[in-house]
C-alpha positions as CSV (number, residue, x, y, z in Angstrom):
1,M,-21.6,4.7,-27.0
2,T,-20.2,1.4,-25.9
3,L,-18.6,0.8,-22.5
4,L,-15.4,-0.4,-24.1
5,A,-13.7,2.1,-26.4
6,P,-13.0,0.8,-29.9
7,G,-9.9,-1.5,-29.9
8,C,-9.9,-1.8,-26.1
9,T,-10.2,-5.2,-24.4
10,V,-10.1,-6.3,-20.8
11,A,-7.9,-9.4,-20.3
12,G,-9.8,-12.6,-19.7
13,V,-13.3,-11.1,-20.2
14,P,-15.3,-11.1,-23.5
15,S,-16.3,-7.6,-24.5
16,E,-19.9,-8.6,-25.0
17,E,-20.0,-9.9,-21.4
18,L,-18.7,-6.6,-20.0
19,E,-21.2,-4.6,-22.0
20,E,-24.1,-6.7,-20.8
21,K,-23.1,-6.8,-17.2
22,W,-21.8,-3.3,-16.5
23,S,-22.8,-0.8,-19.1
24,K,-26.1,-0.1,-17.2
25,F,-24.0,1.3,-14.3
26,T,-22.5,4.1,-16.4
27,S,-23.8,7.5,-17.6
28,E,-23.5,8.6,-21.2
29,G,-19.9,9.5,-21.9
30,L,-18.0,7.1,-19.6
31,Q,-15.8,4.5,-21.3
32,V,-13.1,2.0,-20.5
33,D,-9.9,2.5,-22.6
34,E,-6.2,1.9,-22.6
35,S,-4.4,4.4,-20.4
36,S,-1.0,6.2,-20.6
37,L,-0.8,5.7,-16.9
38,G,-0.6,1.9,-17.5
39,G,-3.1,-0.8,-18.3
40,I,-6.6,0.4,-18.7
41,G,-8.6,3.2,-17.2
42,L,-11.9,5.1,-17.2
43,F,-12.3,8.0,-19.7
44,Y,-15.1,10.6,-20.0
45,N,-16.2,12.0,-23.3
46,C,-17.5,15.5,-22.5
47,A,-18.1,16.7,-26.0
48,G,-21.7,17.9,-26.2
49,Q,-22.2,17.6,-22.5
50,Q,-23.7,20.5,-20.7
51,Q,-21.7,22.4,-18.1
52,C,-22.6,21.3,-14.6
53,E,-23.4,23.3,-11.6
54,Q,-22.8,20.3,-9.4
55,D,-20.3,17.5,-9.5
56,P,-21.8,15.1,-12.1
57,I,-22.2,11.4,-11.3
58,V,-20.8,9.2,-14.1
59,L,-21.0,5.8,-12.5
60,R,-23.5,4.1,-10.1
61,V,-22.7,0.6,-8.8
62,P,-25.4,-0.8,-6.6
63,V,-24.0,-1.9,-3.2
64,E,-25.3,-5.4,-3.7
65,Q,-23.0,-5.6,-6.7
66,T,-19.9,-4.7,-4.6
67,Y,-17.9,-7.0,-2.3
68,N,-17.6,-6.1,1.3
69,L,-18.1,-8.0,4.6
70,A,-21.9,-7.7,4.4
71,T,-22.4,-8.7,0.7
72,C,-19.9,-11.6,1.1
73,M,-21.9,-12.9,4.0
74,E,-25.0,-12.9,1.8
75,I,-23.1,-14.9,-0.8
76,L,-22.1,-17.4,1.9
77,D,-25.8,-17.7,3.0
78,E,-26.8,-18.3,-0.6
79,L,-24.3,-21.2,-0.9
80,K,-25.5,-22.6,2.4
81,A,-29.1,-22.6,1.2
82,T,-28.3,-24.9,-1.7
83,G,-27.7,-27.7,0.9
84,E,-24.3,-28.4,-0.7
85,K,-21.0,-28.3,1.3
86,D,-19.1,-25.9,-1.0
87,Y,-19.6,-23.0,1.4
88,K,-17.4,-24.8,3.8
89,I,-14.4,-24.1,1.5
90,I,-14.7,-20.4,2.4
91,L,-15.2,-21.2,6.1
92,S,-12.1,-23.4,6.0
93,L,-10.1,-20.6,4.4
94,L,-11.2,-18.1,7.0
95,S,-10.5,-20.6,9.8
96,T,-7.0,-21.5,8.5
97,L,-5.8,-18.0,7.5
98,E,-7.2,-16.3,10.6
99,P,-7.6,-12.9,8.9
100,E,-6.6,-9.9,10.9
101,T,-7.9,-7.3,8.3
102,E,-11.1,-7.0,6.3
103,T,-9.0,-7.1,3.1
104,V,-7.8,-10.6,4.0
105,I,-11.4,-11.7,4.7
106,L,-12.3,-10.5,1.2
107,I,-9.3,-12.5,-0.2
108,C,-10.6,-15.6,1.5
109,Y,-14.0,-15.2,-0.2
110,V,-12.5,-14.4,-3.6
111,V,-10.1,-17.4,-3.5
112,G,-13.0,-19.6,-2.4
113,L,-15.3,-18.5,-5.2
114,V,-12.6,-18.9,-7.8
115,Y,-11.7,-22.3,-6.5
116,I,-15.4,-23.4,-6.7
117,S,-15.6,-22.0,-10.2
118,N,-12.4,-23.9,-11.2
119,R,-13.9,-27.2,-10.1
120,G,-16.5,-26.8,-12.9
121,D,-18.8,-29.8,-13.3
122,Q,-17.7,-31.2,-9.9
123,V,-20.0,-28.8,-8.1
124,S,-23.8,-28.9,-8.4
125,E,-25.8,-26.8,-10.9
126,S,-27.3,-24.7,-8.0
127,V,-23.8,-23.8,-6.8
128,R,-22.6,-23.0,-10.3
129,Q,-25.5,-20.7,-10.8
130,I,-24.6,-18.7,-7.7
131,V,-20.9,-18.5,-8.5
132,S,-21.6,-17.6,-12.2
133,K,-23.4,-14.4,-11.1
134,H,-20.0,-13.2,-10.0
135,G,-18.1,-14.7,-12.9
136,T,-17.4,-11.5,-14.8
137,Y,-15.7,-9.9,-11.8
138,L,-13.9,-13.1,-10.9
139,K,-12.4,-13.1,-14.4
140,V,-11.3,-9.5,-14.0
141,L,-9.6,-10.3,-10.7
142,S,-8.0,-13.5,-12.1
143,N,-6.6,-11.6,-15.0
144,T,-5.5,-8.4,-13.2
145,F,-1.8,-7.6,-13.9
146,T,0.3,-8.5,-10.9
147,I,3.9,-9.1,-10.1
148,D,5.1,-12.7,-10.0
149,Y,6.4,-14.3,-6.8
150,P,10.1,-13.6,-6.3
151,K,12.1,-16.8,-6.6
152,A,15.0,-15.5,-4.6
153,M,16.0,-12.3,-2.9
154,K,18.7,-10.7,-5.0
155,E,19.5,-7.8,-2.8
156,S,22.8,-5.9,-3.1
157,D,24.9,-6.0,0.0
158,D,25.8,-2.3,-0.6
159,L,22.2,-1.2,-0.8
160,P,19.9,-2.9,1.7
161,D,16.5,-1.3,1.3
162,P,13.6,-1.5,3.9
163,V,11.0,-1.1,1.2
164,I,12.3,-3.9,-1.0
165,D,12.9,-6.1,2.1
166,C,9.3,-5.5,3.1
167,L,8.0,-6.5,-0.3
168,F,10.0,-9.7,-0.2
169,K,8.8,-10.5,3.3
170,N,5.2,-9.9,2.3
171,A,5.6,-12.3,-0.6
172,Q,7.0,-14.9,1.7
173,K,4.0,-14.5,4.1
174,V,1.7,-15.3,1.2
175,K,3.7,-18.4,0.4
176,L,3.5,-19.5,4.1
177,L,-0.3,-19.0,3.9
178,Y,-0.5,-21.2,0.9
179,D,1.7,-23.8,2.5
180,L,-0.6,-23.8,5.4
181,I,-3.7,-24.3,3.1
182,E,-1.9,-27.2,1.4
183,K,-0.7,-28.8,4.7
184,D,-4.3,-28.7,6.1
185,A,-5.7,-29.9,2.8
186,V,-8.1,-27.0,2.8
187,L,-8.1,-26.9,-1.0
188,D,-7.2,-29.4,-3.8
189,T,-4.1,-27.6,-5.2
190,E,-5.1,-29.0,-8.7
191,Y,-7.8,-26.3,-8.7
192,M,-5.9,-23.5,-7.0
193,T,-2.2,-23.4,-7.7
194,F,0.2,-21.2,-5.7
195,E,0.6,-19.0,-8.7
196,Q,-3.1,-18.3,-8.9
197,F,-3.4,-17.9,-5.2
198,Y,-0.5,-15.4,-5.1
199,Q,-2.0,-13.5,-8.1
200,L,-5.5,-13.3,-6.5
201,V,-4.0,-12.0,-3.2
202,Q,-2.3,-9.2,-5.0
203,A,-5.3,-8.4,-7.3
204,V,-7.7,-8.1,-4.4
205,S,-5.2,-6.0,-2.3
206,S,-4.6,-3.6,-5.1
207,R,-8.2,-3.1,-6.1
208,V,-9.8,-2.7,-2.7
209,L,-11.2,0.8,-2.1
210,E,-12.1,2.4,1.3
211,V,-15.8,3.1,0.8
212,P,-17.8,5.0,3.4
213,E,-20.6,3.0,5.1
214,E,-23.4,4.0,7.5
215,V,-23.1,2.9,11.1
216,E,-26.9,3.0,11.3
217,K,-29.4,3.4,8.5
218,N,-30.0,7.2,7.8
219,G,-27.6,8.0,10.7
220,D,-24.9,10.7,10.6
221,D,-22.0,8.4,11.5
222,F,-19.9,6.6,8.9
223,Y,-17.0,4.2,8.9
224,V,-14.7,3.1,6.2
225,S,-15.3,-0.3,4.7
226,P,-12.7,-2.0,2.5
227,T,-14.8,-2.8,-0.6
228,L,-14.2,-4.2,-4.1
229,V,-16.3,-2.1,-6.5
230,P,-16.5,-3.6,-10.1
231,L,-15.8,-1.1,-12.9
232,L,-15.0,1.8,-10.5
233,D,-11.8,0.0,-9.6
234,F,-10.7,0.5,-13.3
235,A,-10.1,4.2,-12.4
236,N,-6.4,4.9,-12.2
237,H,-4.7,6.8,-9.3
238,S,-3.5,10.4,-9.3
239,F,-2.2,12.6,-6.5
240,A,-4.2,15.4,-8.2
241,P,-7.4,13.5,-9.1
242,N,-10.3,14.9,-11.0
243,A,-12.9,12.6,-9.5
244,Y,-13.9,10.9,-6.2
245,F,-16.2,8.2,-5.0
246,D,-18.9,8.3,-2.4
247,L,-22.0,6.5,-1.0
248,D,-25.4,7.5,-2.3
249,R,-27.6,6.5,0.7
250,Q,-30.9,7.0,-1.0
251,A,-30.1,4.9,-4.0
252,N,-27.8,2.5,-2.0
253,C,-25.1,2.9,-4.6
254,V,-21.4,3.6,-4.7
255,V,-21.1,6.5,-7.0
256,L,-18.2,8.1,-9.0
257,K,-18.4,11.8,-9.3
258,L,-16.3,14.2,-11.4
259,D,-15.0,17.2,-9.6
260,K,-16.5,20.0,-11.8
261,D,-13.7,22.4,-10.9
262,K,-11.1,20.0,-12.3
263,I,-12.8,19.0,-15.5
264,P,-10.5,20.3,-18.3
265,S,-12.2,23.3,-19.9
266,T,-10.9,22.6,-23.5
267,A,-10.8,18.8,-23.5
268,T,-13.4,16.8,-25.3
269,R,-12.2,13.6,-23.6
270,F,-10.0,13.0,-20.5
271,E,-9.1,10.2,-18.2
272,V,-11.0,10.0,-14.9
273,T,-8.6,9.6,-12.0
274,I,-9.2,9.0,-8.3
275,S,-6.9,9.1,-5.3
276,Y,-6.0,5.6,-3.9
277,S,-4.1,7.2,-1.0
278,S,-3.0,10.7,0.0
279,E,0.3,9.3,1.4
280,R,3.0,10.5,-1.1
281,Q,5.3,7.7,-0.2
282,L,6.7,5.2,-2.8
283,G,7.2,2.3,-0.5
284,P,3.6,1.8,0.9
285,F,2.2,2.4,-2.6
286,L,4.4,-0.2,-4.1
287,S,3.6,-2.7,-1.3
288,T,-0.2,-2.2,-1.5
289,Y,-0.9,-1.4,-5.1
290,G,2.0,-3.1,-6.9
291,F,3.1,-0.1,-8.9
292,V,5.4,2.9,-8.6
293,P,3.3,6.1,-8.6
294,T,4.4,9.3,-10.4
295,I,5.3,11.9,-7.9
296,D,4.8,15.6,-8.8
297,L,7.8,17.2,-7.3
298,E,6.1,20.6,-7.7
299,A,3.1,19.7,-5.6
300,P,3.1,21.4,-2.2
301,E,2.7,18.1,-0.3
302,G,6.2,16.9,-1.4
303,F,7.0,13.3,-1.0
304,T,8.6,10.9,1.5
305,V,12.0,9.3,1.1
306,D,12.8,6.1,2.9
307,I,16.5,6.1,3.7
308,P,18.2,2.7,3.8
309,T,19.9,2.5,7.2
310,S,23.2,1.6,5.7
311,F,23.8,5.2,4.8
312,W,23.7,6.4,8.4
313,Q,26.9,6.5,10.4
314,P,26.7,3.5,12.8
315,E,26.6,5.7,15.9
316,D,24.0,8.0,14.5
317,N,21.8,5.1,13.4
318,L,21.9,3.7,17.0
319,K,20.9,7.1,18.3
320,R,18.0,7.2,15.8
321,K,16.9,3.8,17.0
322,W,16.9,4.7,20.6
323,L,14.9,7.9,19.9
324,G,12.4,5.6,18.1
325,V,12.5,7.7,14.9
326,P,12.0,6.0,11.4
327,S,14.6,6.4,8.8
328,K,12.7,8.7,6.5
329,V,12.3,12.4,5.7
330,Q,9.7,14.5,3.8
331,I,10.9,16.7,0.9
332,V,8.7,19.7,0.4
333,R,8.9,22.4,-2.4
334,N,9.0,26.0,-1.2
335,G,6.5,27.8,-3.4
336,A,7.6,28.7,-6.9
337,N,11.2,29.6,-6.1
338,G,12.5,26.2,-7.1
339,T,14.0,25.2,-3.7
340,Y,13.1,22.5,-1.3
341,S,12.9,22.0,2.4
342,I,13.5,18.8,4.4
343,Q,10.9,18.1,7.0
344,Y,11.8,15.6,9.8
345,P,9.9,13.2,11.9
346,D,9.8,14.2,15.6
347,L,13.3,14.1,17.2
348,L,15.2,13.0,14.1
349,M,17.2,16.2,14.1
350,L,18.4,15.5,17.6
351,V,20.5,12.6,16.2
352,F,23.0,15.3,14.8
353,D,23.3,17.2,18.1
354,K,27.0,16.9,19.1
355,D,26.1,16.8,22.7
356,L,24.0,13.6,22.3
357,H,26.0,10.4,23.0
358,L,25.4,6.7,23.3
359,N,25.3,5.3,26.9
360,P,27.3,2.1,27.0
361,K,26.1,1.4,30.5
362,W,22.4,1.2,29.6
363,P,22.1,-2.5,30.7
364,A,23.1,-1.6,34.2
365,Y,20.5,1.3,34.1
366,I,17.8,-1.1,33.0
367,T,18.7,-3.6,35.7
368,K,18.5,-0.9,38.4
369,L,15.2,0.4,37.0
370,L,13.5,-2.9,36.9
371,K,15.0,-4.9,39.8
372,D,12.1,-4.1,42.2
373,D,9.4,-5.3,39.9
374,Y,11.0,-8.0,37.7
375,L,12.7,-11.3,38.3
376,P,16.4,-11.4,37.2
377,E,15.7,-13.7,34.3
378,D,12.9,-11.4,33.1
379,I,15.3,-8.4,33.2
380,E,17.8,-10.4,31.2
381,H,15.1,-11.0,28.6
382,V,14.4,-7.3,28.3
383,I,18.1,-6.5,27.8
384,E,18.4,-9.2,25.2
385,D,15.3,-7.9,23.3
386,I,16.9,-4.4,23.2
387,K,20.2,-5.8,22.0
388,T,18.2,-7.6,19.2
389,D,16.5,-4.3,18.3
390,Q,19.9,-2.6,18.2
391,K,21.2,-5.1,15.7
392,H,18.3,-6.1,13.5
393,N,15.3,-3.7,13.9
394,D,14.5,-0.2,12.7
395,I,13.7,1.2,16.1
396,I,14.2,0.1,19.7
397,Q,10.9,-0.9,21.4
398,N,11.4,0.3,25.0
399,N,8.2,2.2,25.8
400,G,9.9,5.6,25.5
401,N,12.8,4.8,27.8
402,L,15.9,6.5,26.3
403,C,18.5,5.1,28.7
404,G,20.7,4.2,25.8
405,L,21.4,7.9,25.3
406,M,23.3,10.5,27.4
407,Y,23.3,14.2,27.0
408,G,26.0,16.9,27.7
409,D,29.4,16.7,29.3
410,N,28.0,15.3,32.5
411,G,26.5,12.3,30.7
412,E,23.0,12.8,32.0
413,V,20.8,9.8,31.0
414,M,18.3,11.0,28.4
415,T,14.5,11.0,29.0
416,M,11.7,11.6,26.5
417,E,10.8,14.9,28.2
418,M,14.5,16.1,28.0
419,A,14.6,15.1,24.3
420,Y,11.6,17.2,23.4
421,E,12.8,20.2,25.4
422,I,16.2,20.1,23.8
423,H,14.7,19.6,20.3
424,S,12.5,22.6,20.8
425,S,15.1,24.9,22.2
426,K,17.7,24.1,19.5
427,S,15.4,23.5,16.5
428,A,16.8,26.3,14.3
429,Q,20.4,25.3,14.9
430,L,19.6,21.6,14.5
431,Q,17.7,22.3,11.3
432,V,20.9,23.7,9.6
433,I,23.1,20.9,10.8
434,S,20.5,18.2,9.9
435,D,19.9,19.6,6.4
436,K,23.6,19.4,5.7
437,E,24.0,15.8,7.0
438,I,20.8,14.5,5.4
439,L,21.7,16.1,2.0
440,N,25.0,14.3,2.1
441,I,23.2,11.0,2.9
442,L,20.7,11.6,0.1
443,K,23.6,12.3,-2.4
444,Q,25.3,9.0,-1.3
445,Y,22.0,7.1,-1.7
446,C,21.4,8.6,-5.1
447,S,25.0,7.8,-6.3
448,Q,24.6,4.2,-5.1
449,L,21.2,3.9,-6.8
450,K,22.8,5.1,-10.1
451,H,25.5,2.5,-9.7
452,E,23.0,-0.2,-8.9
453,L,20.9,0.6,-11.9
454,S,23.8,0.8,-14.3
455,A,24.9,-2.7,-13.1
456,N,21.4,-3.9,-14.2
457,T,21.3,-2.6,-17.7
458,G,19.3,-5.7,-18.7
459,G,16.4,-4.5,-16.5
460,S,14.5,-2.7,-19.3
461,S,14.2,-6.0,-21.2
462,Q,13.1,-8.0,-18.1
463,D,9.6,-9.5,-17.8
464,P,7.5,-6.6,-16.5
465,R,5.8,-9.1,-14.1
466,S,9.1,-10.0,-12.5
467,F,10.0,-8.9,-9.0
468,E,13.4,-7.7,-10.2
469,S,11.7,-5.5,-12.8
470,L,9.6,-3.9,-10.0
471,V,12.6,-3.3,-7.8
472,L,14.4,-1.5,-10.7
473,Q,11.3,0.6,-11.3
474,Y,11.2,1.6,-7.7
475,R,14.9,2.4,-7.5
476,N,14.8,4.4,-10.8
477,A,11.9,6.5,-9.4
478,V,13.7,7.2,-6.2
479,M,16.9,8.2,-8.1
480,T,15.0,10.4,-10.5
481,N,13.2,12.2,-7.8
482,L,16.3,12.7,-5.6
483,N,18.4,13.9,-8.6
484,S,15.8,16.6,-9.3
485,I,15.8,17.8,-5.7
486,I,19.6,17.7,-5.2
487,N,20.2,19.6,-8.5
């Protein structure tokens, strides 16, 4: 059996090259094929396979064939050993971009290696030989389907959305990084255009897996290491996966195991799926992996709804900000009876308590509170920062100080301790009120989504790589899920 199913191709990579490089990692029965979930995926042919008493391993990728901090450092050392200066490209990227996460470090290495490869005959034979060892996977990354850079933010004034706003800002950050690379002449942009740089950033971010790694050899402690694992990263996501990956310490391999209890009993062939993340939230998934996951509304975990702040009453939204509570709720199915419950972040229900009011005199309270320890101009800065949070940010960053809120007829200034005591003592009453208010908000949100989607009837014919197409997919998914729940 070949690694690629008949008729299946991987963009940018000759089939013979994939067979030669990666077929040795798989067990009999595992294939790459087109997936109904989108793109390509991994499939297992279980016809004729014996029933397993343990979870069978269907893929073994040696750690030295993966890309994490340790293996990337080894590549850097190889490049240094040639005596050529090409390794400094990677060092310059690391120095210029100043990565704050391991994923961004991996991006620097991948961009550097692709750049060296793009320069072709301008690099020495010894360097080309080193880079060519990674050529197959670099081709996979360079041809991974990603969303194009948004040329402009076409956001409806009636429907500001924190998820879409975050996507747009993340794209802008990537553009700023490239501008910095161009300004400092880190790379010759002839061999690394912005479009390729942007595509590689998304490709790496979407394919990174959190692989366990030993703290000490043969020790009991592990940590999670962001890692690119060739072939394994073809596996598609599911919130109800039938497989999982792990580290085989003896063989020093990343392995893909089928969950024997979830192998379809009657199927002769099925798609192998893993969980990219247990967080059932459309926004973070969209931001990290570049696609809108299918949410099973019947699953007991439910899913998270990010509520655009424009749907809150202005006073309620300010209360929420002072309480430091995000604008989101969790929708959870109640067993098999077809109903749903709304679960709230801590203190969100308190927003709907009729005894909770805004305190218009909070600046005076802040001044009195800080006057012994702060200079007047510093106090003024604190007050201005809070005013900025009130206008522009999702929550007010004030170290748990709730002086912008009062409670009861006497107007007692709220404290965090008071907030939790009230929330606990009135939780049943607040749940009823909050459910009614939030359901109304969700209905308004759903109605506006329907209006927004109908106004973009051309969305289905848009380029699937366009940012606008992704926005429409996201909004359609939210509307579909909310409609099901509301009905």
